[in-house]
C-alpha positions in Angstrom: 27.2 -15.2 12.7 23.4 -15.7 12.2 20.7 -13.2 12.7 19.8 -15.0 15.9 23.3 -14.4 17.2 23.1 -10.8 16.1 20.0 -10.4 18.2 21.6 -12.0 21.1 24.8 -10.0 21.0 23.5 -6.6 20.0 20.0 -6.6 21.5 20.2 -9.0 24.4 17.4 -11.1 22.8 17.5 -14.8 23.4 15.6 -16.4 20.5 13.4 -19.3 21.6 11.7 -19.9 18.3 12.0 -18.8 14.7 8.7 -18.3 12.8 7.2 -16.8 9.7 4.3 -14.3 9.6 3.3 -14.1 6.0 6.6 -13.3 4.2 8.2 -11.8 7.4 10.7 -13.9 9.3 10.4 -13.4 13.0 11.9 -14.6 16.3 10.1 -15.2 19.6 11.4 -14.6 23.1 8.6 -15.3 25.6 5.5 -13.4 24.6 7.4 -10.9 22.5 8.3 -11.2 18.8 11.1 -9.5 16.8 11.5 -9.0 13.1 14.7 -7.9 11.2 14.6 -5.5 8.4 17.5 -4.8 6.0 18.2 -1.1 5.8 20.4 -1.3 2.7 20.1 2.0 0.8 16.8 3.0 2.6 17.9 4.2 6.0 16.3 7.6 5.5 13.0 6.0 4.4 12.9 3.6 7.4 13.7 6.4 9.9 10.8 8.5 8.6 8.5 5.4 8.8 9.8 4.8 12.3 8.8 8.4 13.3 5.2 7.7 12.0 5.0 4.4 13.9 6.1 6.0 17.2 3.6 8.8 16.6 0.8 6.3 16.1 1.8 4.3 19.2 1.9 7.5 21.3 -1.6 8.2 20.2 -3.1 4.9 21.3 -2.8 2.9 18.1 -2.1 -0.7 18.9 -0.5 -3.6 17.1 2.5 -1.8 15.7 5.7 -3.7 14.9 8.0 -0.8 16.0 11.8 -0.3 15.7 13.9 -0.6 18.8 17.5 0.5 19.6 20.3 -1.9 20.0 22.4 -2.3 23.2 24.5 0.7 22.2 21.4 2.9 21.8 21.6 2.9 18.0 18.8 2.3 15.5 21.1 0.4 13.0 23.3 -2.7 13.6 26.0 -3.6 11.0 25.9 -7.3 10.2 26.7 -9.4 7.0 27.6 -6.3 4.8 24.3 -4.7 5.6 22.7 -2.5 8.3 19.7 -3.9 10.2 16.7 -2.5 12.0 14.9 -4.7 14.5 11.1 -4.4 15.0 9.5 -5.3 18.3 5.9 -6.6 18.7 4.6 -7.4 22.2 2.1 -10.0 21.0 0.8 -11.6 17.8 -2.8 -12.1 19.1 -4.2 -8.6 18.6 -7.5 -8.6 16.7 -9.6 -5.5 15.7 -13.0 -5.8 17.2 -14.3 -3.0 15.2 -15.1 -3.1 11.4 -12.1 -2.5 9.2 -13.6 0.7 7.7 -14.0 2.3 11.1 -10.5 1.2 12.2 -9.0 2.7 9.0 -10.9 6.0 9.4 -9.7 6.3 13.0 -6.1 5.6 11.9 -6.4 8.2 9.2 -7.8 10.8 11.7 -4.9 10.1 14.1 -2.3 10.2 11.3 -3.6 13.5 9.9 -2.5 15.3 13.2 1.1 14.3 12.6 3.0 17.6 12.9 5.1 17.6 9.7 5.0 16.0 6.2 7.8 13.4 5.7 10.0 14.0 2.7 11.1 10.6 1.5 7.9 8.7 2.1 5.3 11.2 1.0 3.2 10.8 -2.1 0.6 13.4 -1.1 -0.2 15.5 -4.1 2.4 13.7 -6.2 0.4 10.9 -7.9 0.4 12.4 -11.4 4.2 12.8 -11.5 4.7 9.4 -9.9 2.4 7.7 -12.3 3.9 9.3 -15.4 7.4 8.3 -14.0 6.2 4.7 -13.4 4.6 4.4 -16.8 7.7 5.7 -18.6 10.1 3.6 -16.7 8.1 0.4 -17.0 7.5 0.9 -20.7 11.3 1.3 -21.2 12.3 -1.7 -19.0 9.7 -4.1 -20.4 10.8 -3.4 -24.0 14.5 -3.8 -23.1 13.9 -7.0 -21.1 11.7 -8.4 -23.9 14.6 -7.9 -26.4 17.2 -9.3 -24.0 15.2 -12.3 -22.7 12.7 -13.4 -25.5 10.3 -15.8 -23.9 6.6 -16.6 -23.8 6.3 -14.5 -20.6 7.7 -11.4 -22.4 5.8 -12.1 -25.6 2.6 -12.1 -23.5 3.7 -8.9 -21.7 4.6 -7.1 -24.9 1.1 -8.0 -26.4 -0.4 -6.6 -23.2 1.8 -3.4 -23.1 -0.5 -1.2 -25.2 -3.4 -1.9 -22.9 -1.2 -1.1 -19.8 -0.1 2.2 -21.5 -3.6 3.2 -22.5 -5.2 2.4 -19.1 -2.4 4.3 -17.3 -2.8 7.3 -19.6 -6.6 7.4 -19.0 -6.0 7.3 -15.2 -3.4 10.1 -15.4 -5.8 12.3 -17.5 -8.7 11.6 -15.1 -6.5 12.5 -12.1 -5.3 15.7 -13.8 -8.9 16.8 -14.3 -9.8 15.8 -10.7 -7.0 17.9 -9.2 -9.0 21.0 -10.3 -11.9 19.8 -8.0 -12.5 22.4 -5.3 -15.2 20.5 -3.3 -12.9 19.4 -0.4 -13.2 18.6 3.3 -10.9 18.5 6.3 -10.5 14.8 5.6 -8.5 15.6 2.4 -5.4 16.5 4.3 -2.4 14.1 4.3 -2.2 11.3 6.8 -0.5 8.0 7.6 -1.3 5.4 5.0 0.0 2.1 3.8 2.0 1.1 0.7 -0.7 -1.5 -0.2 -3.5 -1.5 2.4 -5.9 -3.8 0.5 -3.7 -6.8 0.1 -4.3 -8.0 3.6 -6.8 -5.7 5.3 -7.8 -8.3 7.8 -4.3 -8.5 9.4 -4.0 -6.9 12.7 -0.3 -5.9 12.6 0.9 -2.5 11.4 4.4 -2.9 10.0 6.6 0.1 10.3 8.2 -0.5 6.8 4.7 -0.4 5.2 3.8 3.1 6.3 3.7 6.1 3.9 2.3 9.6 4.0 -0.5 10.3 1.5 -4.2 11.2 0.9 -6.6 8.8 2.7 -8.0 7.9 -0.7 -4.9 5.7 -1.3 -5.9 3.1 1.3 -9.6 3.3 0.5 -8.9 2.6 -3.2 -6.4 -0.2 -2.5 -9.0 -1.9 -0.3 -11.6 -1.7 -3.1 -9.0 -2.8 -5.7 -8.3 -6.0 -4.0 -12.0 -6.5 -3.2 -12.6 -6.3 -7.0 -9.8 -8.7 -7.7 -11.1 -11.2 -5.1 -14.6 -10.7 -6.5 -16.0 -9.7 -3.1 -19.7 -8.8 -3.0 -20.7 -5.2 -3.6 -22.3 -5.3 -0.1 -18.8 -5.9 1.5 -17.4 -2.8 -0.3 -20.5 -0.7 0.5 -20.3 -1.8 4.1 -16.6 -0.8 4.3 -17.3 2.6 2.8 -20.3 3.3 5.0 -18.3 2.3 8.1 -15.4 4.6 7.0 -17.7 7.5 6.4 -19.4 7.3 9.9 -16.0 8.6 11.1 -14.7 10.5 8.1 -17.0 11.4 5.2 -15.4 11.5 1.7 -15.5 14.8 -0.2 -16.2 14.9 -3.9 -12.5 15.4 -4.4 -11.9 12.3 -2.3 -14.3 10.2 -4.4 -12.6 11.3 -7.6 -9.1 10.4 -6.2 -10.5 6.9 -5.2 -11.8 6.4 -8.8 -8.6 7.7 -10.4 -6.5 5.4 -8.3 -8.7 2.4 -9.2 -8.3 3.3 -12.9 -4.5 3.3 -12.5 -3.5 -0.5 -12.7 -1.3 -0.5 -9.6 -1.8 -4.3 -9.2 -0.4 -5.0 -12.7 2.6 -2.8 -12.1 3.3 -4.6 -8.8 3.1 -8.0 -10.5 5.3 -6.9 -13.5 7.9 -5.5 -11.1 8.2 -8.9 -9.5 8.3 -10.5 -12.9 11.6 -8.8 -13.8 13.3 -11.2 -11.4 10.7 -14.0 -11.1 8.6 -14.2 -14.3 5.3 -16.2 -14.1 3.5 -16.5 -17.4 0.6 -18.4 -15.9 -0.1 -15.8 -13.3 0.3 -13.0 -15.8 -2.3 -14.5 -18.0 -4.6 -15.0 -15.0 -4.3 -11.3 -14.1 -4.9 -10.2 -17.7 -8.0 -12.4 -17.8 -9.3 -10.7 -14.6 -9.2 -7.2 -16.2 -12.5 -7.5 -18.0 -14.3 -8.2 -14.8 -12.3 -5.5 -12.9 -13.3 -2.9 -15.6 -16.9 -4.0 -15.3 -16.9 -3.5 -11.5 -15.2 -0.1 -11.9 -17.6 0.9 -14.6 -20.5 0.7 -12.2 -18.5 1.8 -9.1 -20.2 5.2 -8.4 -23.6 3.7 -9.0 -22.9 0.7 -6.8 -21.7 2.8 -3.8 -24.5 5.3 -4.1 -22.6 8.3 -5.5 -24.8 10.2 -7.9 -22.0 11.1 -10.3 -24.4 13.0 -12.7 -25.9 15.4 -10.1 -22.5 15.8 -8.4 -21.0 16.6 -11.8 -18.3 13.9 -11.4 -17.0 12.7 -14.8 -17.2 9.0 -15.5 -15.2 7.0 -18.1 -17.8 5.6 -20.4 -15.5 3.1 -22.2 -15.6 1.0 -19.0 
């Protein structure tokens, strides 16, 4: 039985067309689109994400690919030795007419009123522990894989490993110091955020399985990170931040969290994680070559966006 047949039997969905939206495989029936998500070993996570998506939808947030129940009223459908969740999207043609910074700030404001903090998908206040855990695990796995699979890819990665460790430790130390910051605002409470907002900020669909609960600085930093990597103009980043702050001003603590997160090389960890199953030496070298420019942009970040770090007594890493 295929996934199309599963949709027909268990959801009464008659697939007219199969399509791809980015990496997501979807199915169309009339003007409605459906997407299947494997729930293997992450049912609890997906149900917490579903709760967030329903909350956003009930509070007038549009364009959410939301879970639906099957014909038996269940969230999960057993098929092909897995359990499946189906997401429903009424139309693919939604476009945000407002600037992305304003849209994100409104989403954060709505999400901050969610009545409880999820357990499995919350990273709020946990960055330091999560980063230490990630650094330790990756250092161990990289060294083991390099011994087990000697190749040009792993030789390049081993040469790069001291830089990855040093940069990560700097970010962790900066974050640790920033956690003592007491200049906070109401906008510093936890909210609905995305796993990696910046990778495709222009897309108009909110995928349930991309939602997490965290500080708003997470999404702001990830937008800026990918702007740095794409070498966007400073004006684009400044415009995004100005738009965001017309709705929700950043506190000093918020600015420090953005800077700390930009210091921590999340994009490199994401790439290396993929490389454990699909190593790409050419792309690894390209990303490594981008780091010098990334550091240069980060080094002038506060100055570029108009934050007077000296008078606000915000520490800056001078090696950048």
